[in-house]
Each structure stands twice: as structure tokens, then as C-alpha cells.
C-alpha positions as CSV (number, residue, x, y, z in Angstrom):
1,M,35.3,183.3,136.5
2,S,35.1,180.1,134.5
3,E,37.8,179.4,132.0
4,T,36.6,176.5,129.9
5,L,33.0,177.6,129.2
6,E,33.6,181.4,129.1
7,P,33.7,181.9,125.3
8,A,30.3,180.1,124.9
9,L,28.5,181.3,128.0
10,P,26.9,184.7,128.5
11,R,29.1,186.8,130.8
12,E,26.3,187.4,133.3
13,L,25.9,183.7,133.9
14,D,29.6,183.2,134.3
15,E,29.7,186.1,136.8
16,K,26.7,184.9,138.7
17,A,28.1,181.3,139.0
18,D,31.3,182.8,140.3
19,R,29.5,184.9,143.0
20,L,27.3,181.9,144.0
21,M,30.2,179.5,144.4
22,R,32.1,182.0,146.5
23,R,29.0,182.4,148.7
24,L,28.7,178.6,149.0
25,C,32.3,178.4,150.1
26,A,32.0,181.3,152.5
27,A,28.9,179.7,154.1
28,G,30.6,176.3,154.3
29,L,28.0,174.7,152.1
30,K,28.3,172.2,149.2
31,V,26.2,171.7,146.1
32,A,25.5,168.6,144.0
33,T,23.9,168.5,140.5
34,A,21.7,166.0,138.8
35,E,21.5,166.8,135.1
36,S,19.8,165.3,132.1
37,C,19.1,167.8,129.3
38,T,22.1,170.0,130.2
39,G,24.5,167.1,130.0
40,G,26.7,168.2,132.8
41,L,27.0,171.8,131.8
42,L,26.1,173.1,135.3
43,A,28.6,170.9,137.0
44,S,31.2,172.0,134.5
45,L,30.4,175.7,135.1
46,L,30.5,175.4,138.9
47,T,33.7,173.4,139.0
48,D,35.5,175.7,136.5
49,I,35.7,178.6,139.0
50,E,39.2,178.8,140.4
51,G,39.4,178.7,144.2
52,A,35.8,177.7,144.7
53,G,36.0,173.9,144.2
54,H,35.3,173.1,147.8
55,G,31.8,174.3,147.4
56,F,31.0,171.5,144.9
57,D,30.5,167.9,146.0
58,R,29.5,166.0,143.0
59,G,27.6,165.9,139.7
60,F,25.3,163.2,138.3
61,V,24.8,163.3,134.5
62,T,21.8,161.0,134.2
63,Y,20.7,161.4,130.6
64,D,19.3,157.9,130.3
65,A,16.4,156.6,132.4
66,R,18.5,153.7,133.7
67,A,21.1,156.1,134.9
68,K,18.5,158.0,136.9
69,Q,17.6,154.7,138.5
70,D,21.1,153.5,139.2
71,L,22.6,156.8,140.4
72,L,19.7,158.8,141.9
73,G,17.4,156.0,143.1
74,L,14.4,156.7,140.9
75,T,12.2,153.6,140.6
76,P,11.7,152.1,137.2
77,D,7.9,152.7,137.3
78,M,8.4,156.4,138.2
79,I,9.6,157.3,134.7
80,D,7.1,154.9,133.1
81,R,4.3,156.6,135.1
82,N,5.5,160.2,134.8
83,D,7.7,160.4,131.7
84,A,11.3,161.6,132.2
85,V,10.4,165.3,131.7
86,T,8.1,166.1,134.6
87,A,8.1,167.9,137.9
88,A,7.9,164.5,139.7
89,V,11.1,163.3,138.0
90,A,12.9,166.7,138.7
91,R,11.9,166.3,142.4
92,A,13.2,162.8,142.6
93,M,16.4,163.7,140.8
94,A,17.2,166.6,143.2
95,E,16.2,164.5,146.3
96,G,18.2,161.5,145.0
97,A,21.3,163.7,144.4
98,L,21.0,165.1,147.9
99,Q,20.6,161.7,149.4
100,N,23.5,160.2,147.5
101,S,26.0,163.0,148.3
102,K,27.5,165.0,151.1
103,S,25.9,168.2,149.8
104,D,23.6,170.7,151.5
105,I,21.9,171.7,148.3
106,A,21.1,169.7,145.2
107,L,19.9,171.0,141.8
108,S,18.3,169.0,139.1
109,V,17.2,169.5,135.5
110,T,15.3,167.4,133.0
111,G,13.8,168.6,129.8
112,F,13.5,168.6,126.0
113,A,16.4,170.8,124.7
114,G,15.9,169.7,121.1
115,P,13.1,168.4,119.0
116,P,11.4,165.9,121.4
117,G,9.2,163.8,119.2
118,A,5.5,163.4,119.0
119,D,3.3,165.0,121.6
120,K,6.2,166.5,123.5
121,E,7.0,170.2,123.9
122,E,10.3,171.4,122.7
123,G,11.9,173.7,125.3
124,L,10.0,172.3,128.2
125,V,12.3,172.0,131.2
126,H,11.6,170.9,134.8
127,L,14.1,171.9,137.5
128,G,14.4,171.1,141.2
129,C,16.3,172.3,144.2
130,A,16.5,170.1,147.3
131,R,18.0,171.2,150.7
132,R,18.5,169.2,153.8
133,G,15.7,169.8,156.2
134,K,13.7,171.9,153.7
135,R,11.0,171.3,151.1
136,T,12.1,170.7,147.6
137,V,11.4,173.7,145.3
138,L,10.3,173.0,141.7
139,R,10.2,175.1,138.7
140,E,8.8,174.6,135.2
141,E,10.0,176.6,132.2
142,H,8.7,176.8,128.6
143,F,11.7,178.1,126.7
144,G,10.2,177.2,123.3
145,A,11.8,176.0,120.1
146,I,14.8,178.3,120.5
147,G,17.4,175.5,119.7
148,R,19.3,173.0,121.8
149,G,22.1,175.3,122.9
150,P,19.9,178.2,123.9
151,V,17.6,175.9,125.9
152,R,20.5,174.5,127.8
153,I,21.9,178.0,128.5
154,A,18.5,179.2,129.6
155,A,18.2,176.2,131.9
156,L,21.6,177.1,133.4
157,G,20.3,180.6,134.2
158,A,17.2,179.2,135.9
159,L,19.3,176.7,137.9
160,L,21.6,179.5,139.1
161,E,18.5,181.5,140.2
162,M,17.3,178.5,142.2
163,L,20.8,178.2,143.8
164,E,20.7,181.9,144.7
165,Q,17.3,181.5,146.3
166,A,18.5,178.5,148.3
167,L,21.6,180.4,149.5
168,D,19.4,183.5,150.4
169,D,17.2,181.1,152.4
170,A,20.2,179.4,154.1
171,E,21.6,182.9,155.0
172,G,18.2,184.0,156.3
173,K,17.7,186.6,153.6
174,T,14.3,185.2,152.5
175,D,11.3,183.4,154.1
176,G,11.5,179.8,153.3
């Protein structure tokens, strides 16, 4: 169980993260994260599980567009063409994290956790899951104007679901 985030995190998310990290370790797999709107919360959650650190390779917190370019290899025109909160950017972030790590699975998240400004949807989040030798899986969520913290927590839940699906696939439990 996580120690640092436990008071603020729903118990079921904490327990799920614990189970998934233990499964990653048992399978000899590693995960990397590329986070924007969650600001490193997923990396913090996954690395807070005692005895399961060898299942985590690295985390990229790329809140700024330039950080996405420098650390994940996104081209400058990708964000200009697509906006930072799109499926295309979530895909590029996940694939960039996989390419720039020793991980088997990479999770990404980009979204509007708080009020986003004109013509943007508060609570819109795009997530990605890249695996070596597999197609990248994308997910779009519309959490609504529920507040910054709740959007970030909901995004963590969706990311853990994507990690679980990737592990099921790696273990041959689903078609993929």
C-alpha cells in the first residue's frame, strides 16, 4: 500500500496500484509514466508501494509543451497542430516515454484538470498506453467540471485500468 498518498487517495485506487505493481514485478515487466495534468501523481503512487519499486522504470512530468518536446520527442508543430490535450499528443507521449525508457509499458495523460480557458472543456482528459511490439491504446474521458483534484484522481483510476488491461494482455488473459 502507498504510504505518502494514502490519506488523500481512495482506498480502492491504492489497493489496485499495489496489486498491479506486484503483478508487474512478478511478470518481470517495468512501467514508465508520461504525465501532464496529473503532475506526477501516477509516478508517485506507483513508486510509493514498498517492495515493488523494481516494476517502475521512470516518470516524465511534462506539464509544459517544451518539456514534451525535450523529454518525449514530440515535435514543436505536433502541439501547435493538435493542441496539447488531444489523442494525438497522448499517443506521442506514451510512445515517447516507451522509446526513452527501458520499460515494457508506458502510460500517458494530458488534460484539463481545472478551468481551461476559452473554447476548452474542463475535465477533458486523453490517456495512452504503449507497449513494445503492440499498438498504442488510447482513451478519452470527459470527467466534467468536478474540480482539479477529483479530475486528477479520476485520471489515476483510468490509468490504472489501462495498466491492468496491458498486464492482462501481456499475461495472455485478453485478446490484444
